[in-house]
C-alpha positions as CSV (number, residue, x, y, z in Angstrom):
1,M,19.3,-1.4,10.5
2,K,16.4,0.2,11.7
3,I,13.3,-0.1,9.3
4,T,11.2,3.1,9.2
5,N,7.6,3.7,8.7
6,A,8.8,6.1,5.6
7,L,10.8,2.5,3.6
8,L,7.6,0.7,4.6
9,F,5.5,3.0,2.4
10,C,8.4,3.2,0.4
11,L,8.3,-0.5,-0.2
12,A,4.2,-0.7,-0.6
13,I,4.2,1.9,-2.8
14,L,6.8,-0.2,-5.1
15,C,4.7,-3.6,-4.9
16,F,2.5,-1.5,-7.6
17,S,5.2,-1.6,-9.6
18,C,7.2,-4.2,-9.7
19,K,7.1,-6.8,-12.0
20,G,4.2,-5.4,-13.4
21,E,2.3,-7.0,-10.5
22,K,-0.6,-4.6,-8.7
23,K,-0.3,-6.5,-5.2
24,A,-2.6,-5.4,-2.0
25,T,-1.2,-4.2,1.2
26,Q,-2.6,-4.7,4.7
27,N,-4.8,-1.7,3.8
28,N,-5.6,-3.7,0.5
29,E,-4.4,-0.8,-1.6
30,T,-1.5,0.9,-2.1
31,P,-1.4,4.7,-2.6
32,L,-0.1,4.6,-6.0
33,L,-2.7,2.1,-7.3
34,K,-5.4,4.0,-5.5
35,A,-4.9,7.0,-7.2
36,E,-4.5,5.0,-10.5
37,K,-7.8,3.7,-10.5
38,Q,-9.7,6.7,-9.0
39,L,-7.5,9.2,-11.6
40,A,-8.9,6.6,-14.4
41,L,-12.7,7.7,-13.3
42,L,-11.4,11.0,-14.4
43,L,-9.8,10.0,-17.1
44,Q,-13.6,8.7,-18.3
45,D,-15.2,11.9,-17.0
46,A,-12.0,14.3,-19.4
47,E,-12.9,11.9,-21.9
48,K,-16.9,12.2,-22.1
49,A,-16.8,16.0,-21.9
50,N,-13.3,16.8,-24.1
51,R,-12.1,18.8,-21.3
52,I,-9.3,19.3,-18.6
53,P,-10.8,18.6,-15.2
54,R,-9.2,21.5,-13.3
55,T,-11.0,21.5,-9.5
56,L,-15.1,21.7,-8.2
57,D,-17.2,24.7,-8.5
58,E,-19.5,25.5,-5.9
59,E,-22.4,23.2,-6.7
60,G,-19.6,20.6,-6.6
61,N,-19.8,19.8,-10.2
62,I,-16.1,19.3,-11.9
63,H,-14.3,22.7,-13.2
64,W,-12.9,22.5,-16.0
65,T,-9.8,24.3,-17.6
66,N,-10.1,27.5,-19.7
67,P,-9.1,26.4,-23.2
68,K,-8.3,30.0,-24.0
69,F,-5.6,29.7,-20.9
70,D,-5.3,28.1,-17.8
71,W,-2.3,28.0,-15.4
72,T,-3.4,25.0,-14.5
73,E,-3.8,22.9,-17.5
74,G,-0.7,21.1,-17.7
75,F,-1.2,19.2,-14.2
76,F,-3.9,16.9,-16.2
77,P,-1.8,15.6,-18.8
78,G,1.3,15.7,-16.2
79,S,-0.5,13.5,-13.4
80,C,-1.0,11.1,-16.9
81,W,2.4,11.0,-17.3
82,Y,3.7,10.0,-14.0
83,L,1.0,7.1,-14.3
84,Y,2.8,6.1,-17.5
85,E,5.8,5.8,-15.5
86,A,4.5,3.6,-12.5
87,T,2.5,1.5,-14.7
88,Q,4.0,1.6,-18.0
89,D,-0.1,1.1,-19.5
90,D,-0.4,3.2,-22.9
91,Q,-3.9,4.3,-21.6
92,W,-2.0,7.1,-19.9
93,K,0.5,7.9,-22.5
94,L,-2.4,8.4,-24.8
95,A,-4.2,10.1,-22.7
96,A,-1.1,12.7,-21.6
97,E,-0.3,13.1,-25.3
98,K,-4.3,13.8,-26.5
99,F,-5.2,16.7,-23.3
100,Q,-1.7,18.2,-23.9
101,A,-2.0,18.5,-27.5
102,F,-5.3,20.4,-26.5
103,Y,-3.3,23.5,-25.3
104,E,0.0,23.1,-27.3
105,A,-0.9,26.7,-29.1
106,H,-0.1,28.3,-25.6
107,K,3.4,28.1,-26.5
108,Y,3.4,31.0,-28.5
109,K,1.9,33.6,-25.4
110,T,4.0,36.1,-24.2
111,S,1.1,37.8,-21.6
112,N,1.8,35.3,-18.9
113,H,4.3,33.3,-17.1
114,D,2.6,30.0,-16.2
115,L,4.3,28.5,-19.4
116,G,7.1,26.9,-17.3
117,F,4.3,25.1,-15.2
118,I,2.2,24.3,-18.3
119,F,4.6,23.1,-20.5
120,N,7.1,21.4,-18.1
121,C,5.0,19.3,-16.5
122,S,3.1,18.3,-19.3
123,Y,5.4,18.0,-22.7
124,G,8.5,17.9,-20.0
125,N,7.4,14.5,-18.8
126,G,6.3,13.2,-21.6
127,Y,9.9,14.3,-23.4
128,R,11.7,12.7,-20.2
129,L,9.7,9.4,-20.6
130,T,9.4,9.3,-24.3
131,K,11.8,11.4,-26.1
132,N,9.6,12.8,-28.5
133,E,11.7,15.2,-30.4
134,A,8.6,17.0,-31.1
135,F,8.0,17.8,-27.2
136,K,11.3,19.3,-27.1
137,D,10.9,21.3,-29.9
138,I,7.4,22.4,-28.0
139,M,9.0,23.4,-24.9
140,T,12.2,25.7,-26.3
141,T,9.1,27.7,-28.5
142,A,7.4,28.0,-24.7
143,A,10.6,28.7,-23.2
144,D,11.2,31.3,-26.0
145,S,7.9,33.3,-25.1
146,L,8.9,33.3,-21.9
147,L,12.0,34.7,-22.0
148,T,9.7,37.8,-23.5
149,R,9.1,38.9,-20.0
150,F,12.6,38.7,-19.0
151,N,13.5,42.5,-17.3
152,P,17.2,42.9,-17.2
153,N,16.4,46.2,-15.2
154,V,15.1,44.2,-12.4
155,G,16.9,40.6,-13.3
156,C,13.4,39.0,-12.8
157,I,10.5,37.5,-15.2
158,K,7.4,39.5,-14.9
159,S,4.6,37.4,-13.4
160,W,1.3,39.3,-14.3
161,D,0.7,41.9,-16.8
162,V,-1.4,44.7,-14.4
163,D,-3.7,46.7,-17.3
164,S,-6.4,44.6,-16.7
165,G,-7.7,43.0,-14.1
166,W,-8.0,42.9,-10.6
167,Q,-4.1,43.3,-11.0
168,A,-4.6,46.7,-12.6
169,E,-6.3,47.8,-9.1
170,R,-3.6,47.5,-7.2
171,G,-1.2,50.2,-8.5
172,W,1.6,47.3,-9.4
173,K,4.2,48.0,-12.2
174,F,6.2,44.8,-12.3
175,P,4.7,42.3,-9.8
176,V,7.1,39.3,-9.0
177,I,5.3,36.3,-7.3
178,V,7.5,33.9,-5.7
179,D,5.4,30.7,-7.5
180,N,7.6,31.9,-10.6
181,M,10.2,30.3,-9.3
182,M,8.5,27.1,-10.5
183,N,8.7,28.3,-14.2
184,L,12.6,27.8,-14.1
185,E,13.1,24.4,-14.7
186,L,11.7,24.6,-18.0
187,L,14.7,27.4,-19.0
188,F,17.1,25.3,-17.6
189,K,15.8,22.4,-19.3
190,V,16.0,24.0,-23.1
191,S,19.3,25.5,-22.1
192,E,20.3,22.1,-21.9
193,F,18.2,20.7,-25.2
194,T,19.6,23.8,-27.0
195,S,23.3,24.3,-25.3
196,D,22.1,28.4,-25.9
197,P,23.0,29.7,-22.1
198,K,20.9,32.5,-22.5
199,Y,17.8,30.6,-20.8
200,K,19.9,29.1,-18.1
201,E,21.4,33.1,-17.2
202,A,18.3,34.4,-16.7
203,A,17.2,31.8,-14.4
204,I,19.8,32.1,-12.4
205,T,19.5,35.8,-12.6
206,H,15.8,35.8,-11.5
207,A,16.4,33.5,-8.6
208,N,19.5,36.1,-7.3
209,T,17.0,38.2,-7.6
210,T,14.3,36.2,-5.6
211,I,16.4,35.4,-2.7
212,K,18.1,39.0,-2.3
213,N,14.1,40.9,-2.0
214,H,11.3,37.8,-1.6
215,F,12.8,36.4,1.6
216,R,12.5,37.7,5.5
217,D,14.9,37.2,8.4
218,D,12.9,34.1,9.3
219,N,13.0,32.5,6.4
220,S,9.3,33.0,4.7
221,S,8.5,34.3,2.0
222,V,7.0,37.3,0.4
223,H,4.5,36.1,-1.9
224,V,4.6,39.4,-4.1
225,V,7.6,41.7,-4.7
226,D,6.5,45.2,-6.9
227,Y,9.9,46.4,-9.0
228,D,10.4,49.4,-11.1
229,P,10.7,48.4,-14.2
230,D,13.0,51.2,-15.5
231,T,15.1,50.9,-12.2
232,G,14.9,47.9,-11.0
233,A,14.3,49.4,-7.7
234,V,11.6,47.8,-4.9
235,R,8.2,49.2,-4.7
236,G,6.4,47.2,-2.2
237,K,6.1,44.2,-0.8
238,Y,2.5,42.5,-1.0
239,T,0.5,39.3,-0.6
240,A,-2.1,38.6,-3.5
241,Q,-3.1,34.8,-1.9
242,G,-2.5,35.3,1.3
243,Y,-3.9,36.1,4.3
244,A,-1.7,39.8,4.6
245,N,1.4,41.5,3.3
246,E,3.8,40.2,6.3
247,S,2.2,36.7,6.6
248,S,3.6,33.2,5.0
249,W,1.1,31.8,2.5
250,A,1.8,28.3,2.7
251,R,1.6,27.6,-1.3
252,G,4.1,30.5,-1.3
253,Q,6.5,28.8,1.0
254,A,6.5,25.3,-1.1
255,W,6.9,27.3,-4.3
256,G,9.9,28.3,-3.1
257,L,11.5,25.4,-1.6
258,Y,10.6,23.4,-4.6
259,G,12.1,26.4,-7.0
260,F,15.7,26.2,-5.0
261,T,15.8,22.6,-4.8
262,V,15.6,22.6,-8.8
263,C,18.1,25.5,-9.3
264,Y,20.7,23.8,-7.0
265,R,19.8,20.0,-9.4
266,F,20.3,22.1,-12.1
267,T,23.5,24.7,-11.3
268,K,24.9,22.5,-7.9
269,D,25.7,26.4,-6.6
270,K,25.4,25.4,-2.8
271,T,23.6,28.9,-2.4
272,Y,19.9,27.7,-3.7
273,L,21.0,24.5,-1.2
274,E,21.3,26.9,1.4
275,Q,18.2,28.6,0.3
276,A,16.2,25.6,-0.1
277,E,17.7,23.8,3.6
278,K,16.4,27.3,5.1
279,I,12.9,27.1,3.2
280,A,12.4,23.6,4.9
281,A,13.6,24.9,8.5
282,Y,10.9,27.4,8.7
283,I,7.9,25.0,7.1
284,L,8.9,22.0,9.0
285,N,9.6,24.1,12.3
286,F,6.8,26.0,12.0
287,E,5.3,26.2,15.7
288,G,1.3,26.2,15.0
289,T,1.8,23.6,11.7
290,P,-0.6,20.7,13.1
291,K,1.2,17.3,14.0
292,D,0.7,15.7,11.0
293,G,2.2,18.5,8.7
294,I,-0.3,19.6,6.7
295,P,-0.3,23.1,6.9
296,Y,-3.1,25.8,7.0
297,W,-3.5,28.0,4.0
298,D,-1.3,31.1,5.4
299,Y,1.2,30.0,8.1
300,H,-0.4,32.8,10.3
301,A,-4.5,32.6,9.5
302,P,-6.1,34.2,11.6
303,N,-8.4,31.5,12.9
304,I,-6.2,29.1,13.4
305,P,-7.3,26.2,14.0
306,N,-10.9,27.0,12.2
307,E,-9.1,27.5,8.9
308,P,-8.7,25.6,5.8
309,R,-6.1,23.3,5.5
310,D,-3.9,23.3,2.1
311,V,-2.8,19.5,0.6
312,S,-1.8,21.6,-2.3
313,A,0.6,23.1,-0.1
314,A,1.6,20.1,1.7
315,T,2.2,18.0,-1.7
316,I,4.7,20.4,-3.1
317,T,6.4,20.6,0.1
318,V,6.9,16.9,0.1
319,S,8.0,16.3,-3.0
320,A,10.4,19.0,-3.1
321,L,11.7,17.5,0.6
322,L,11.9,13.8,-1.3
323,E,14.2,15.5,-3.9
324,L,16.3,18.0,-1.5
325,N,16.9,14.7,0.9
326,T,19.5,13.5,-2.0
327,Y,21.9,16.6,-2.0
328,S,21.2,17.8,1.5
329,D,22.9,16.6,4.6
330,R,20.1,17.0,6.7
331,D,17.6,14.0,6.9
332,Y,14.0,14.8,5.6
333,M,12.6,11.4,6.1
334,P,11.2,11.7,9.4
335,A,8.9,14.6,7.8
336,I,8.8,13.0,4.4
337,D,7.5,9.9,6.6
338,N,4.7,11.8,8.1
339,I,3.4,14.2,5.2
340,M,2.7,10.9,3.1
341,T,1.6,9.4,5.5
342,S,-1.3,11.8,6.4
343,L,-1.7,12.2,2.7
344,A,-2.3,8.6,1.9
345,S,-5.1,8.4,4.7
346,D,-8.8,9.1,4.7
347,D,-8.6,11.9,5.7
348,Y,-7.2,13.3,2.7
349,T,-7.6,10.7,0.2
350,A,-10.8,10.3,-1.2
351,K,-12.5,7.1,-1.2
352,I,-12.5,5.5,-4.8
353,G,-15.9,7.2,-7.0
354,E,-16.2,10.2,-4.5
355,N,-14.8,13.6,-4.4
356,K,-15.4,13.9,-8.6
357,H,-12.5,11.7,-9.0
358,F,-10.0,13.5,-7.5
359,V,-7.6,11.8,-5.7
360,L,-6.7,14.5,-3.1
361,K,-9.1,16.9,-1.0
362,H,-8.9,19.7,1.3
363,S,-6.9,22.2,-0.8
364,V,-7.5,26.1,-1.3
365,G,-7.0,27.9,-4.0
366,S,-7.0,32.2,-3.0
367,I,-9.4,32.9,-0.2
368,P,-8.8,36.5,-0.9
369,H,-10.4,36.1,-3.9
370,G,-13.0,33.9,-2.5
371,N,-11.8,30.9,-5.4
372,E,-11.6,27.2,-4.5
373,I,-12.4,27.1,-1.2
374,D,-11.8,23.4,0.3
375,V,-11.5,21.4,-2.5
376,P,-9.5,19.1,-4.6
377,L,-7.0,20.5,-7.0
378,N,-5.5,19.2,-10.2
379,Y,-2.2,20.1,-9.2
380,A,-2.7,19.3,-5.5
381,D,-2.9,15.0,-7.0
382,Y,0.0,16.0,-9.6
383,Y,2.5,17.0,-7.1
384,Y,1.5,13.7,-5.3
385,L,1.7,11.8,-7.6
386,E,5.6,13.0,-8.6
387,A,5.6,12.5,-4.4
388,L,4.7,9.0,-4.7
389,N,7.1,8.4,-7.9
390,R,9.9,9.6,-6.2
391,Y,9.5,7.4,-3.3
392,K,9.3,4.0,-5.3
393,N,12.4,5.6,-7.1
394,L,14.0,5.8,-3.3
395,K,14.5,1.6,-3.3
């Protein structure tokens, strides 16, 4: 049997968890052990500030999540849960429980679609690992809040309210972003918890509407589709965080790939498997992507190769590919191997003690908004840890 680089990388990760031993690789440490050491330092920072870390500000200092509400607030506790899963070290369990409790009251928020991100990545992983019934109840309340944003005329969950902020300046009525595919996992899970089909039915309807209206003939995704809330008609197709309305925002492609892979997991509907495969083909076959597999922030950014990369898009993509590879007849391991090896390199993984203790470098939040450009992001670290754990399970 041919031993691939991917398998060797996976075995190196396994060395970290097998029998509780933290063994050295030929490069001294596994990627997972490096991540744990780095995030242990970030945990100290978070404990001292009693805040959840999000990214770095323009001066290079830690930027914390907004305690009133922040779509990224679930990722750091989620990373702690993944480290608890990998190490069985109770410090990570206690940290996850502490920091996710900061925003438990947000389960009642009906003004934002990001409750799936927030509560599935944190409480969802917590319930999976501990079976704490209180976590399940919190997820159910969050799912009920999320369902208030579902419009049956449109067949989608509304992403952004348009009565204030920059969204109000666009003239939109019912914007739906491809990112919203990531919030469906919470609905699928809560349908299983409660045996109530309403959550799953809404998720399926949203996914079907997204396939119909968000994807172009080449299988790339539009970022924003604006609908008429009364008739469900498409009013226009736009971008908010990409380069142009007609371009392919890198993280948007990743959200779509991940979201439809999850839809297939819960439904076994081959429509979703095929959609995920189509998106994967677009991502992996795009001629302008660098050989290391880490995309530019937009596939059609105007100044390539002098454009920022987006490591967050790569981590979401590779984590999704690891799951998709278990369902599809296609072999995604060469691409997975390439991306994971790149992420673990010094080009993208910070040295321990640097990068203000975030694991990965070179992500992009939103260039059109001038926010979080070429910085670490808590969700890049989260999906990287998820991918590392999925590698471990490939044994």
